[in-house]
MARFIRO-530550 format. One line per field, with one value per residue (C-alpha): residue number from 1; residue in one letter; x, y, z. Coordinates in steps of 0.02 Angstrom, whole numbers, plus 50000, padded with zeros to 5 digits. Example, Ala and Ser with C-alpha at 12.3 -4.5 7.8 and 13.67 -1.06 7.14 Angstrom:
<marpas>
i: 1	2
aa: A	S
east: 50615	50684
north: 49775	49947
up: 50390	50357
</marpas>
This chain:
<marpas>
i: 1	2	3	4	5	6	7	8	9	10	11	12	13	14	15	16	17	18	19	20	21	22	23	24	25	26	27	28	29	30	31	32	33	34	35	36	37	38	39	40	41	42	43	44	45	46	47	48	49	50	51	52	53	54	55	56	57	58	59	60	61	62	63	64	65	66	67	68	69	70	71	72	73	74	75	76	77	78	79	80	81	82	83	84	85	86	87	88	89	90	91	92	93	94	95	96	97	98	99	100	101	102	103	104	105	106	107	108	109	110	111	112	113	114	115	116	117	118	119	120	121	122	123	124	125	126	127	128	129	130	131	132	133	134	135	136	137	138	139	140	141	142	143	144	145	146	147	148	149	150	151	152	153	154	155	156	157	158	159	160	161	162	163	164	165	166	167	168	169	170	171	172	173	174	175	176	177	178	179	180	181	182	183	184	185	186	187	188	189	190	191	192	193	194	195	196	197	198	199	200	201	202	203	204	205	206	207	208	209	210	211	212	213	214	215	216	217	218	219	220	221	222	223	224	225	226	227	228	229	230	231	232	233	234	235	236	237	238	239	240	241	242	243	244	245	246	247	248	249	250	251	252	253	254	255	256	257	258	259	260	261	262	263	264	265	266	267	268	269	270	271	272	273	274	275	276	277	278	279	280	281	282	283	284	285	286	287	288	289	290	291	292	293	294	295	296	297	298	299	300	301	302	303	304	305	306	307	308	309	310	311	312	313	314	315	316	317	318	319	320	321	322	323	324	325	326	327	328	329	330	331	332	333	334	335	336	337	338	339	340	341	342	343	344	345	346	347	348	349	350	351	352	353	354	355	356	357	358	359	360	361	362	363	364	365	366	367	368	369	370	371	372	373	374	375	376	377	378	379	380	381	382	383	384	385	386	387	388	389	390	391	392	393	394	395	396	397	398	399	400	401	402	403	404	405	406	407	408	409	410	411	412	413	414	415	416	417	418	419	420	421	422	423	424	425	426	427	428	429	430	431	432	433	434	435	436	437	438	439	440	441	442	443	444	445	446	447	448	449	450	451	452	453	454	455	456	457	458	459	460	461	462	463	464	465	466	467	468	469	470	471	472	473	474	475	476	477	478	479	480	481	482	483	484	485	486	487	488	489	490	491	492	493	494	495	496	497	498	499	500	501	502	503	504	505	506	507	508	509	510	511	512	513	514	515	516	517	518	519	520	521	522	523	524	525	526	527	528	529	530	531	532	533	534	535	536	537	538	539	540	541	542	543	544	545	546	547	548	549	550	551	552	553	554	555	556	557	558	559	560	561	562	563	564	565	566	567	568	569	570	571	572	573	574
aa: M	Q	K	R	W	K	I	A	D	E	L	T	E	E	E	K	A	I	Q	K	Q	I	V	E	E	S	K	F	P	E	M	I	A	E	M	L	V	R	R	G	L	Y	T	P	E	D	I	D	Y	F	F	H	P	D	L	S	R	L	H	D	P	F	L	F	N	D	M	E	K	A	V	R	R	I	I	E	A	I	N	N	N	E	L	I	T	I	Y	G	D	Y	D	V	D	G	T	T	S	T	A	L	L	Y	L	G	L	R	K	V	G	A	L	I	N	Y	Y	I	P	H	R	M	I	D	G	Y	G	L	S	I	S	G	V	D	Q	L	K	E	S	G	T	K	L	I	L	S	V	D	C	G	I	N	S	I	N	E	V	A	S	I	N	E	M	G	M	D	I	I	I	T	D	H	H	N	P	K	E	E	L	P	A	A	L	A	I	I	N	P	K	L	P	D	C	Q	Y	P	F	K	E	L	A	G	V	G	V	A	Y	K	L	L	M	A	V	Y	S	I	L	G	V	D	S	S	E	L	N	H	K	Y	L	D	L	V	A	L	G	T	I	A	D	I	V	P	L	N	G	E	N	R	V	F	A	S	I	G	L	D	R	L	V	K	K	Q	N	I	G	L	N	A	L	I	T	L	A	G	L	T	E	K	E	L	N	A	S	D	I	V	F	G	I	A	P	R	I	N	A	A	G	R	M	G	T	A	M	T	A	V	E	L	L	V	S	V	D	E	R	E	S	R	E	L	A	Q	M	I	E	Q	Q	N	S	L	R	Q	Q	I	D	Q	R	T	F	N	E	A	C	S	I	I	E	K	K	Y	T	N	L	A	D	T	M	F	I	V	V	S	S	D	E	W	H	P	G	V	I	G	I	V	A	S	K	L	V	E	K	Y	Y	R	P	A	V	M	I	S	F	K	D	G	I	G	S	G	S	G	R	S	I	S	D	F	D	L	F	Q	A	L	T	H	V	Q	D	C	L	D	T	F	G	G	H	K	Y	A	A	G	L	S	I	M	A	E	Y	L	D	A	F	E	N	R	I	S	K	Y	M	R	T	Q	I	S	P	E	A	L	V	P	P	L	R	I	D	S	H	L	E	L	Y	E	I	N	E	N	L	L	E	W	L	N	R	F	A	P	F	G	P	G	N	M	K	P	V	F	Y	T	E	K	V	T	I	Q	G	Y	P	Y	C	V	G	K	N	H	L	K	L	K	V	M	K	D	G	C	E	L	D	L	I	G	F	N	L	G	D	Y	L	P	F	L	K	K	G	S	F	I	D	I	A	F	S	L	E	F	N	T	W	Q	G	R	T	T	I	Q	G	K	L	K	D	I	H	F	E	N	R	N
east: 68080	68088	67925	67882	67814	67662	67636	67466	67468	67448	67271	67216	67172	66989	67016	67115	66970	66852	66975	66979	66789	66777	66899	66804	66630	66664	66820	66908	67100	67175	67244	67073	66993	67127	67089	66904	66936	67048	66902	66787	66688	66652	66480	66424	66295	66425	66544	66408	66357	66539	66565	66390	66342	66153	66049	65910	66016	66038	65981	65814	65843	65713	65837	65917	65868	65750	65726	65537	65531	65645	65544	65380	65449	65518	65353	65261	65376	65344	65156	65156	65275	65400	65575	65698	65884	66021	66174	66326	66511	66632	66723	66674	66570	66476	66448	66389	66273	66203	66179	66097	65966	65937	65901	65809	65692	65660	65605	65462	65404	65505	65536	65722	65886	66064	66201	66385	66488	66639	66795	66882	66728	66615	66737	66689	66512	66362	66401	66300	66332	66270	66118	66074	66073	65957	65836	65835	65800	65640	65704	65590	65684	65873	65947	66131	66236	66410	66415	66322	66344	66443	66365	66284	66276	66230	66083	66025	66025	65926	65795	65786	65758	65606	65682	65694	65852	65879	66061	66132	66314	66439	66573	66607	66488	66549	66461	66335	66224	66143	65957	65905	65732	65813	65991	66033	66209	66264	66398	66276	66309	66130	66103	66033	66088	66201	66330	66428	66549	66437	66506	66401	66329	66280	66182	66098	66054	65972	65866	65811	65773	65660	65569	65540	65479	65345	65294	65280	65403	65474	65640	65722	65717	65826	65934	65991	65978	66094	66212	66355	66350	66344	66494	66593	66567	66594	66757	66824	66795	66910	66784	66800	66742	66655	66475	66354	66494	66554	66379	66372	66549	66530	66359	66390	66554	66459	66344	66491	66564	66403	66433	66250	66279	66314	66416	66523	66550	66622	66743	66792	66834	66946	67032	67079	66982	66856	66937	66952	66839	66841	66901	66917	67093	67031	66906	67033	67173	67083	66907	66899	67046	66962	66795	66884	66980	66818	66795	66980	67015	66844	66669	66607	66439	66522	66548	66365	66310	66414	66345	66164	66186	66083	66155	66309	66376	66353	66436	66588	66607	66591	66711	66838	66823	66854	67001	67083	67055	67135	67289	67307	67282	67422	67543	67500	67508	67687	67746	67663	67734	67910	67890	67820	67964	68089	68008	68006	68191	68237	68114	68134	68322	68297	68156	68182	68126	67982	67812	67693	67720	67639	67683	67602	67613	67521	67550	67470	67309	67182	67113	67268	67333	67236	67314	67487	67464	67431	67593	67689	67622	67674	67851	67887	67760	67707	67535	67539	67435	67456	67386	67353	67343	67251	67237	67292	67160	67221	67126	67205	67195	67269	67306	67361	67453	67374	67398	67347	67171	67184	67006	67032	67196	67110	66974	67112	67179	67016	67038	67179	67062	66916	66834	66878	66796	66831	66876	67022	67131	67080	67019	66997	67022	67031	67151	67208	67393	67431	67379	67487	67639	67532	67434	67590	67673	67519	67469	67648	67652	67484	67545	67696	67578	67476	67598	67772	67918	67896	67728	67820	67888	67758	67676	67651	67514	67550	67415	67512	67668	67666	67797	67826	67776	67602	67567	67458	67315	67182	67242	67246	67073	67005	67098	67022	66849	66888	66878	66833	66983	67003	67010	66932	66961	67136	67211	67300	67487	67605	67787	67917	68086	68256	68215	68363	68380	68390	68481	68499	68358	68324	68211	68070	67965	68001	68063	67985	68087	68083	68162	68145	68166	68177	68151	68132	68148	67999	68016	67913	67923	67901	67869	67886	67808	67916	68040	68183	68287	68316	68410	68588	68562	68505	68641	68620	68616	68588	68448	68306	68138	67994	67820	67701	67525	67479	67400	67377	67484	67438	67572	67567	67422	67507	67442	67558	67560	67656	67700	67669	67815	67772	67938	68105	68200	68383	68496	68587	68476	68329
north: 53997	53886	53891	53929	53768	53796	53628	53610	53603	53434	53388	53438	53303	53336	53321	53160	53088	53133	53056	52895	52891	52913	52769	52655	52697	52711	52603	52743	52740	52850	52975	52994	53025	53157	53244	53247	53321	53454	53504	53520	53364	53278	53198	53050	53165	53296	53162	53077	53243	53279	53113	53109	53288	53305	53440	53414	53502	53665	53821	53902	54033	54146	54180	54305	54486	54540	54363	54368	54539	54478	54321	54417	54538	54398	54303	54466	54489	54311	54329	54497	54436	54573	54556	54503	54526	54442	54554	54447	54464	54401	54269	54087	54129	54263	54162	54006	54115	54192	54024	53951	54088	54097	53911	53900	54048	54007	53836	53917	54029	54189	54303	54314	54374	54397	54526	54512	54673	54681	54692	54822	54925	54919	54872	54772	54757	54866	55003	55148	55093	54917	54982	55094	54940	54849	54996	54999	54812	54837	54763	54792	54694	54669	54528	54560	54407	54409	54599	54758	54770	54933	55006	55159	55272	55137	55078	55258	55270	55108	55178	55342	55243	55158	54984	54879	54790	54644	54627	54455	54462	54390	54524	54635	54784	54958	55068	55141	55016	55044	55085	54921	54844	54699	54649	54466	54451	54344	54472	54612	54660	54622	54467	54321	54188	54069	54026	54179	54105	54065	54105	54214	54059	53992	54152	54140	53958	54010	54138	54005	53887	54018	54053	53868	53847	53980	53919	53741	53671	53499	53532	53383	53487	53616	53499	53386	53491	53637	53582	53555	53743	53780	53666	53741	53921	53881	53786	53909	54058	53983	54005	53892	53715	53683	53702	53725	53750	53572	53508	53604	53553	53370	53336	53452	53364	53199	53278	53349	53175	53119	53259	53300	53484	53478	53638	53591	53419	53496	53600	53451	53354	53493	53504	53319	53273	53153	52994	53039	53070	53258	53334	53511	53527	53489	53631	53757	53718	53639	53706	53873	53956	53913	53989	54142	54162	54207	54359	54403	54397	54432	54428	54317	54308	54166	54070	54089	54036	53878	53841	53855	53769	53614	53585	53475	53555	53732	53678	53609	53771	53880	53769	53779	53968	53974	53853	53969	54118	54022	53982	54167	54211	54094	54176	54351	54291	54232	54388	54502	54401	54415	54603	54625	54526	54633	54792	54724	54675	54851	54947	54856	54841	54779	54652	54594	54766	54778	54753	54782	54768	54890	54881	54966	54984	55062	54903	54767	54681	54717	54541	54452	54562	54469	54303	54379	54464	54290	54228	54375	54335	54155	54205	54349	54315	54496	54570	54630	54753	54761	54912	54933	55117	55192	55380	55410	55296	55135	54972	54869	54695	54642	54479	54454	54338	54233	54354	54517	54580	54669	54735	54819	54893	54969	55037	55124	55213	55232	55419	55376	55269	55301	55135	54969	54808	54627	54530	54480	54395	54473	54644	54757	54945	55096	55240	55401	55404	55554	55458	55305	55353	55408	55245	55138	55236	55238	55056	55001	55103	55034	54857	54884	54920	54762	54617	54565	54527	54343	54346	54380	54203	54088	53977	53791	53727	53549	53442	53305	53198	53036	52900	52810	52642	52714	52747	52617	52605	52600	52766	52849	52785	52863	53026	53036	53035	53209	53276	53391	53488	53676	53824	53776	53592	53576	53407	53349	53385	53279	53289	53156	53192	53120	53020	52960	53006	52850	52853	53013	53143	53221	53347	53312	53431	53615	53614	53467	53369	53178	53082	52928	52925	52788	52772	52618	52508	52591	52689	52829	52903	53092	53223	53408	53524	53679	53620	53584	53724	53610	53483	53549	53526	53345	53213	53025	52956	53125	53159	53281	53324	53318	53394	53307	53253	53081	53025	52872	52876	52766	52737	52607	52518	52507	52608	52654	52777	52936	53082	53255	53352	53523	53574	53512	53560	53516	53469	53620	53738	53843
up: 46629	46783	46878	47058	47129	47239	47320	47403	47592	47672	47715	47888	48014	47981	47793	47816	47914	47769	47646	47747	47755	47565	47538	47658	47592	47406	47384	47290	47282	47419	47292	47210	47380	47414	47248	47291	47463	47387	47275	47426	47379	47544	47534	47428	47347	47296	47233	47132	47054	47011	46925	46849	46802	46790	46707	46834	46966	46872	46962	46923	46785	46866	47007	46887	46907	46767	46699	46714	46630	46489	46456	46456	46324	46214	46216	46175	46025	45968	45984	45891	45756	45797	45727	45862	45822	45922	45938	45981	46012	45879	45983	46012	46164	46068	45910	46002	46108	45950	45864	46021	46038	45851	45837	46003	45977	45794	45855	45953	45811	45836	45688	45718	45644	45708	45693	45739	45734	45620	45728	45618	45572	45725	45863	46017	46080	46041	45915	45848	45668	45708	45800	45651	45539	45658	45658	45467	45462	45563	45726	45875	46009	46026	46129	46165	46203	46282	46271	46317	46506	46492	46334	46415	46262	46138	46244	46262	46071	46057	46174	46076	45915	45992	46007	46165	46219	46337	46388	46426	46475	46598	46598	46748	46758	46799	46925	46803	46712	46542	46541	46459	46472	46565	46613	46644	46712	46861	46905	46945	47128	47183	47074	47174	47049	47148	47013	46958	46832	46682	46510	46397	46314	46485	46520	46349	46384	46548	46455	46331	46476	46553	46388	46357	46535	46518	46344	46410	46283	46322	46409	46323	46162	46246	46349	46209	46053	46092	46231	46108	46075	46262	46293	46150	46207	46391	46365	46236	46351	46485	46626	46780	46738	46902	46958	46815	46690	46725	46687	46522	46472	46517	46442	46294	46252	46244	46116	46020	46008	45922	45795	45766	45725	45538	45534	45683	45610	45451	45555	45664	45506	45439	45609	45595	45752	45675	45737	45921	46069	46091	46254	46322	46253	46077	46095	46160	46038	45889	45863	45955	45861	45696	45746	45817	45654	45564	45676	45679	45492	45417	45489	45629	45539	45442	45604	45653	45479	45502	45676	45619	45450	45412	45237	45222	45064	45132	45295	45204	45106	45261	45359	45218	45216	45404	45386	45259	45373	45516	45411	45369	45551	45603	45482	45542	45724	45706	45616	45743	45889	45819	45795	45971	46048	45953	46019	46197	46194	46138	46245	46410	46434	46612	46599	46777	46836	46713	46790	46645	46457	46336	46151	46003	45815	45669	45569	45675	45627	45767	45749	45814	45953	46087	46038	46028	46198	46271	46193	46266	46439	46416	46363	46483	46622	46637	46603	46423	46324	46135	46044	45859	45808	45661	45637	45816	45893	45972	45986	46125	46196	46362	46451	46631	46748	46885	47031	46946	46908	46741	46742	46911	46850	46699	46813	46912	46756	46659	46637	46514	46410	46293	46332	46413	46469	46511	46666	46777	46648	46482	46429	46279	46273	46159	46187	46104	46056	46167	46323	46289	46395	46542	46532	46538	46679	46789	46765	46800	46960	47011	46982	47095	47238	47207	47190	47246	47128	47172	47083	46920	46921	46841	46973	46951	47063	47119	47197	47284	47301	47201	47192	47027	47101	47140	46955	46870	46746	46881	46954	46783	46735	46895	46864	46690	46769	46836	46657	46575	46637	46639	46759	46925	46887	46819	46779	46938	46941	47047	47096	47128	47205	47159	47005	46901	46717	46611	46445	46347	46342	46172	46086	45964	45860	45884	46063	46155	46281	46289	46432	46539	46728	46859	47046	47156	47002	46915	46753	46678	46504	46501	46369	46409	46280	46249	46383	46263	46339	46489	46380	46412	46600	46591	46612	46610	46788	46873	46998	46966	47043	46919	46914	46794	46752	46686	46524	46416	46258	46110	45979	45841	45924	46095	46243	46386	46531	46496	46607	46539	46611	46683	46758	46826	46981	46984	47128	47198	47097	47157
</marpas>
């Protein structure tokens, strides 16, 4: 599907003046100064912090509502030798949060355990069955991580059982909040914490920071021992990689490269990433899916066991178990995706007029529908909800497009749902079979009032115009300093008009396009992943406009600059 190019506006005169000042004062290339200005980085201090993230500039954790109350209760539990149980979500954010608090609180003498709900048995978040187990184990204090903000009934049950609960979460709260002892969530309407986009593991890290602060523990223990877990959970949860998240991702990736977590190291080895310097993309596509597979295909307790393991043999065995689960998950993914596409082609005869995709089956594995929903959004560029039914009760997972807030949409139709939760781009829900048609009709109607048909063409955000003769190693080395890349700090995308196709383009792999272009005597090799469908339209010597990012490509010991093709616009075509 050809994309809708959204080329950034030209810099204003004021911004151009700032760009010029940055070039004069810091000797940055003009394009690098432009990229900094576009990110709102104007002062030498802000630029230095961006290029050299520093833990010393993190916000005070006691700016969170209830932080003091939470820390006081945790220290009381430690002093009284009360059993603390961490209750985590089963994704990467939840398992890294669990491992972080388990290791960090055990380090200061807490009697501590952890519990991750089983996706198929307990469902998402706090569950009555899970809480019953914690009561039987003798738990006095529960710390929820990456879940709990909307668990009204479950928290009420915890209180009735005589246990306390501290909720740490980053998901959007509904109007009514659970009656927890303390709630630590940057998205609470009255929360004074300045940075609102922390992942669940970032919130857990802040709690640990506060505990260590009051106990007088050397902060270097915290800062350097567990930041690989914070980086892993933050990057995997696809939160914006700016502000504090950039600090966690950047410094934590450095620690990941050193491979000091024995469990993670075993998984990195199985993923074939041992020989390279890890980046955010390796986390998202290499490590995170493997950790998620534990919770999707079996129990995420296995993932936590791996993350806290200090035995190399045990780590290898756990990593191998997770690798096998991931292989099974991939097979089920592909089969489910094919079945969903078949249903969509039959159900929605006029896809151009379809606003919202809802597909369901009694046969689908609940553990993979979130991944497959993402693939459906990528293929059809419509918000998609996939629902797996069992005995008339549906467990659903939804993913959205860039201009549509899925969480708000579900809020609008919540009377059709048993439960729901999540955020703008991803959400989970449960629904009775008899409400399915009403849910789809109402959410589709709601969507028509929120966005225009143009928004159903995938956007491609382009940062700036770049001629081929401006591309060189110095520019690319500077661009790489903007990493780690992710939402809020995407890798810069450029466009060049009227380049000439050299030779004969061809496809490699499954559907990846390879071609070479020239302009003003300068050539650029390009690879376009999953862009092989463009091949029939590409003729030697013809002119095209290209949108691309830049990367170093090393092949057979030789490193060259390669363009990563994002899209093509053709002459005489929109």
